[in-house]
Backbone bond lengths (Angstrom), bond angles and torsions (degrees), N, CA, C in turn:
res aa  C-N    CA-C-N  psi(-1)  N-CA   C-N-CA  omega(-1)  CA-C   N-CA-C  phi
1 M - - - 1.356 - - 1.587 111.48 -
2 K 1.314 113.80 -45.55 1.480 119.73 -176.18 1.585 106.11 -68.20
3 N 1.407 115.05 -40.40 1.482 115.39 -175.19 1.531 108.36 -68.31
4 L 1.241 120.34 -31.65 1.501 121.69 -176.08 1.539 108.43 -73.37
5 L 1.432 114.11 -40.48 1.383 117.25 175.00 1.551 114.49 -62.05
6 S 1.311 114.25 -43.09 1.508 123.26 179.16 1.625 105.98 -62.63
7 V 1.299 119.07 -44.89 1.505 116.53 -179.27 1.470 108.34 -65.71
8 A 1.255 119.86 -41.06 1.637 124.69 178.96 1.547 106.38 -57.72
9 I 1.227 117.60 -48.58 1.495 122.86 -177.52 1.504 109.88 -64.36
10 I 1.390 121.96 -45.94 1.379 124.62 178.73 1.604 110.11 -64.16
11 M 1.283 116.26 -35.49 1.471 116.11 -177.13 1.597 106.84 -77.86
12 A 1.227 117.65 -38.29 1.507 116.59 174.36 1.467 117.31 -58.61
13 F 1.367 111.56 -42.29 1.381 122.80 175.45 1.595 115.14 -60.40
14 S 1.314 108.44 -43.79 1.541 117.52 176.98 1.452 112.82 -60.37
15 I 1.407 112.59 -42.26 1.484 120.90 -175.91 1.553 105.67 -63.00
16 V 1.378 117.20 -47.77 1.425 121.53 -177.88 1.536 109.61 -56.56
17 I 1.311 109.94 -56.56 1.587 116.30 -179.32 1.514 110.12 -51.38
18 L 1.323 121.71 -48.37 1.429 128.52 -171.65 1.624 104.83 -64.93
19 S 1.429 115.66 -42.81 1.410 116.61 177.45 1.616 120.90 -57.68
20 F 1.289 99.14 -36.43 1.700 110.81 -179.62 1.449 101.69 -72.97
21 T 1.321 121.64 -44.75 1.489 119.43 -177.78 1.570 113.43 -63.54
22 M 1.362 119.03 -38.90 1.376 119.91 177.83 1.550 113.28 -66.85
23 V 1.405 119.77 -35.52 1.337 121.01 179.66 1.523 108.21 -70.41
24 S 1.280 116.66 -38.52 1.463 121.09 -179.76 1.524 108.94 -60.26
25 N 1.331 114.83 -47.21 1.577 122.80 -179.24 1.506 113.02 -63.84
26 E 1.481 118.74 -39.60 1.344 121.30 170.79 1.509 115.92 -58.45
27 Q 1.344 114.00 -47.35 1.510 118.37 -179.94 1.425 110.87 -61.20
28 S 1.378 116.99 -35.14 1.538 112.89 -177.58 1.473 116.03 -75.93
29 T 1.387 116.85 -17.15 1.485 123.55 175.31 1.566 113.78 -85.72
30 T 1.352 112.29 -17.67 1.443 115.26 -179.96 1.547 109.93 -77.92
31 P 1.377 118.72 130.45 1.339 120.19 -172.76 1.520 109.74 -58.54
32 Q 1.312 120.32 147.56 1.363 120.55 176.05 1.598 108.79 -84.08
33 S 1.230 118.97 179.44 1.550 120.01 178.29 1.445 107.54 -50.15
34 S 1.384 110.75 135.14 1.430 121.83 -175.99 1.480 110.75 -71.55
35 D 1.206 119.58 156.43 1.501 122.92 -179.81 1.501 105.71 -85.22
36 V 1.275 121.27 96.63 1.482 130.85 175.40 1.464 113.87 -87.84
37 T 1.376 111.99 120.35 1.466 118.24 -173.42 1.618 100.71 -105.37
38 Y 1.372 115.64 125.07 1.342 120.37 178.58 1.558 104.84 -143.46
39 E 1.368 120.50 103.67 1.335 120.12 -177.23 1.628 105.77 -135.16
40 V 1.258 115.25 146.76 1.526 120.83 -177.31 1.598 103.12 -123.15
41 P 1.244 122.99 99.84 1.444 121.87 170.73 1.586 113.46 -58.80
42 N 1.196 118.35 157.77 1.447 122.47 -175.34 1.479 112.11 -62.07
43 N 1.320 119.57 -41.63 1.447 121.81 179.63 1.536 111.09 -64.62
44 V 1.329 122.05 -33.57 1.368 126.56 175.12 1.484 112.95 -72.41
45 Q 1.340 113.20 -42.17 1.546 121.01 179.78 1.579 110.24 -60.44
46 V 1.217 120.54 -41.58 1.505 126.87 175.26 1.436 109.49 -57.72
47 I 1.400 118.77 -48.29 1.520 120.87 174.48 1.532 114.39 -61.16
48 L 1.280 116.70 -41.83 1.461 118.10 -177.99 1.577 113.85 -77.89
49 D 1.369 111.72 -25.60 1.528 113.25 174.42 1.484 110.25 -71.60
50 N 1.396 118.79 -34.01 1.440 119.62 -174.88 1.515 109.72 -82.49
51 S 1.318 119.62 -38.15 1.463 118.79 -172.15 1.507 118.64 -114.48
52 C 1.280 117.37 -9.20 1.499 121.17 -174.63 1.508 116.65 -122.33
53 Y 1.334 113.59 -44.91 1.504 119.46 -169.00 1.371 113.13 -62.35
54 G 1.389 119.32 -33.02 1.502 122.89 176.97 1.548 116.22 -44.02
55 C 1.376 113.95 -41.78 1.463 115.70 -176.89 1.601 110.42 -106.84
56 H 1.313 116.92 -12.97 1.547 117.90 -172.34 1.533 109.01 -118.10
57 N 1.360 114.23 58.53 1.389 118.51 172.67 1.563 111.46 -144.59
58 S 1.307 115.35 166.04 1.574 116.82 -176.72 1.411 116.51 -53.53
59 D 1.307 120.55 -32.53 1.501 124.76 -172.68 1.450 108.04 -94.58
60 S 1.183 126.38 -2.22 1.486 129.66 -176.62 1.569 111.11 -54.96
61 K 1.209 113.90 142.09 1.534 122.64 170.69 1.540 109.21 -76.46
62 S 1.295 119.40 -22.86 1.411 124.87 -177.08 1.614 106.70 -86.38
63 T 1.335 105.53 98.50 1.558 109.81 -178.43 1.529 109.22 -68.08
64 K 1.304 117.39 -42.31 1.455 116.69 -178.95 1.517 108.74 -61.80
65 G 1.393 122.43 -40.31 1.469 123.35 -178.19 1.573 107.45 -64.84
66 K 1.177 121.95 -48.09 1.493 120.83 -173.47 1.592 111.59 -75.90
67 M 1.442 114.52 -21.65 1.465 115.69 175.25 1.528 109.69 -74.45
68 K 1.357 118.85 -34.89 1.490 123.96 -177.27 1.442 108.97 -72.37
69 L 1.328 116.46 -41.96 1.468 123.30 -176.89 1.452 113.53 -161.34
70 N 1.423 117.45 122.16 1.407 120.69 -175.93 1.627 102.53 -122.80
71 F 1.288 114.86 111.44 1.377 120.69 178.69 1.607 112.37 -60.83
72 D 1.348 118.36 -32.94 1.350 120.53 176.86 1.563 117.16 -60.05
73 K 1.349 116.99 -25.73 1.411 121.29 176.81 1.487 117.46 -115.52
74 L 1.275 118.91 12.06 1.455 122.89 175.44 1.469 112.18 -64.00
75 G 1.348 121.39 -39.13 1.408 122.66 -176.07 1.621 108.25 -73.35
76 D 1.350 119.70 -12.90 1.424 123.61 179.34 1.499 111.54 -83.60
77 L 1.243 116.68 -15.41 1.652 120.15 -171.36 1.499 107.46 -76.45
78 K 1.337 109.80 146.90 1.456 118.46 170.62 1.392 112.83 -65.66
79 Q 1.273 119.19 162.22 1.479 128.52 -168.46 1.587 110.41 -51.28
80 G 1.390 114.54 -53.81 1.416 117.33 -177.19 1.563 114.15 -59.81
81 K 1.313 117.55 -46.52 1.448 124.13 -178.72 1.590 107.16 -65.12
82 L 1.417 116.57 -39.69 1.375 116.55 -177.14 1.584 108.95 -64.61
83 V 1.256 118.79 -43.94 1.418 124.89 178.01 1.474 109.60 -58.05
84 S 1.233 120.50 -43.80 1.509 126.26 177.19 1.374 111.78 -63.69
85 K 1.388 122.22 -42.59 1.506 119.89 175.54 1.487 110.08 -66.48
86 L 1.407 116.70 -46.60 1.495 113.13 -179.75 1.426 117.88 -62.10
87 S 1.427 116.40 -27.39 1.409 119.99 170.56 1.602 111.78 -61.71
88 R 1.283 114.49 -47.04 1.421 121.83 178.90 1.548 111.61 -58.31
89 I 1.326 115.86 -43.36 1.395 121.51 177.31 1.552 109.51 -61.62
90 Y 1.313 118.27 -46.04 1.486 121.97 -179.47 1.527 107.42 -60.37
91 N 1.369 116.66 -47.61 1.443 119.17 -174.06 1.605 110.95 -63.74
92 A 1.339 117.30 -48.68 1.365 125.01 -179.78 1.468 114.66 -55.86
93 V 1.371 114.26 -44.12 1.518 118.45 175.50 1.429 109.63 -71.16
94 N 1.266 116.35 -42.97 1.526 116.32 -179.36 1.500 115.48 -61.46
95 E 1.371 117.21 -32.14 1.452 119.54 -176.33 1.576 108.86 -98.07
96 Q 1.428 117.42 7.24 1.337 125.50 174.60 1.524 108.66 59.34
97 D 1.313 118.61 33.66 1.455 127.98 166.95 1.523 115.53 -76.04
98 M 1.294 109.51 -26.84 1.570 117.71 -179.10 1.558 107.19 -124.07
99 P 1.307 115.23 142.92 1.430 128.14 -22.09 1.606 107.73 -57.57
100 P 1.351 112.41 155.71 1.392 119.64 -167.31 1.742 106.38 -72.29
101 K 1.251 113.08 151.50 1.458 116.93 -178.48 1.462 118.30 -57.59
102 K 1.390 113.40 -34.04 1.438 118.92 177.76 1.538 111.91 -65.48
103 F 1.357 112.22 -41.80 1.431 120.74 177.82 1.466 112.84 -59.91
104 I 1.430 114.29 -45.89 1.409 123.61 179.71 1.588 111.15 -61.48
105 S 1.229 115.02 -32.87 1.458 117.77 -175.79 1.547 108.02 -69.98
106 K 1.261 115.13 -32.52 1.519 115.66 178.88 1.567 107.23 -86.05
107 Y 1.254 121.07 -36.42 1.445 127.42 -178.79 1.492 118.15 -125.31
108 P 1.482 111.64 73.12 1.464 114.26 -172.70 1.453 116.52 -68.20
109 D 1.375 121.65 -11.20 1.500 123.48 172.27 1.560 111.53 -70.74
110 K 1.409 117.29 -14.73 1.459 119.10 -179.15 1.580 113.85 -88.00
111 K 1.404 117.03 -5.59 1.303 115.36 177.04 1.492 117.66 -69.98
112 L 1.335 118.24 141.16 1.310 122.00 -168.99 1.670 107.43 -84.49
113 S 1.305 113.52 132.41 1.460 112.95 171.88 1.471 111.58 -76.16
114 D 1.354 112.71 168.85 1.525 120.13 177.52 1.557 107.47 -51.37
115 S 1.356 119.45 -49.68 1.479 122.17 -175.35 1.518 110.04 -58.28
116 Q 1.481 113.26 -47.43 1.480 117.27 -175.48 1.468 108.77 -64.77
117 T 1.283 117.92 -39.13 1.537 122.64 178.77 1.581 109.51 -54.82
118 E 1.441 107.94 -51.75 1.531 111.80 179.94 1.616 111.07 -63.05
119 T 1.274 117.14 -30.35 1.328 122.93 -179.12 1.613 113.52 -61.28
120 V 1.397 110.34 -55.19 1.427 120.83 178.03 1.483 113.78 -64.27
121 K 1.426 117.06 -35.15 1.451 119.46 171.68 1.503 115.23 -61.85
122 E 1.377 111.34 -49.89 1.444 113.13 179.94 1.643 114.97 -58.39
123 W 1.426 107.87 -37.34 1.512 110.33 -177.91 1.637 109.50 -72.86
124 A 1.266 115.06 -35.49 1.488 112.86 178.23 1.570 109.29 -71.59
125 N 1.230 120.39 -36.43 1.409 121.30 -176.39 1.530 109.96 -71.44
126 D 1.346 113.17 -38.33 1.638 116.12 175.71 1.526 108.12 -61.48
127 L 1.300 120.03 -44.31 1.506 122.24 -175.23 1.568 104.99 -67.77
128 I 1.326 120.01 -43.69 1.455 125.74 172.44 1.487 111.02 -41.67
129 N 1.355 111.76 -55.57 1.443 118.38 -175.34 1.471 111.73 -72.13
130 K 1.237 122.19 -36.78 1.470 124.33 175.67 1.426 108.18 -64.93
131 N 1.187 125.58 -31.67 1.540 128.03 -177.55 1.515 114.32 -94.07
132 G 1.280 116.06 16.41 1.597 114.82 175.23 1.509 106.97 99.78
133 G 1.207 127.43 -3.92 1.476 119.88 179.88 1.533 111.75 67.36
134 L 1.285 114.56 -168.36 1.528 121.73 -177.13 1.534 107.41 -100.49
C-alpha cells in the first residue's frame, strides 16, 4: 500500500512539474511585444497640426473625428492597428477625402497642397513599411 501511494505521489508531482515546464516553454516561444515604430518628423507634424490635429485629438469637439483617428493615441497602438490606421491616413489623403471638403470650404487655409499631400503619404507609407506593412 505504501509503494502504491509513493508511486501515485511521484506521478502527481511529475505531472505538476511537467505542466509548469510546458507553460514556461510556451511563453518563451510567444513573441514578445513587437517593435512598433511611430515617429512624426517636424515637417509632417506642421502639416498635421495645421490640417488634421484640430479634429483628430483627445480634446477635439469632433467626436466622430477623434473616434476614427486620434493622433494623441496613435503611438500607443499595437503594430497591426497602427499599420491599419496609417493605411487609412494614406488612403484618405491620397483620395483627398481629408480634410473634408465641407471643412475646407469653411477653412480654406487647411487644404493640403500637392506637396503636403505627398509628404503625408510618404510619411505614412514609410511607417507602414517599418512596421511590417499590411
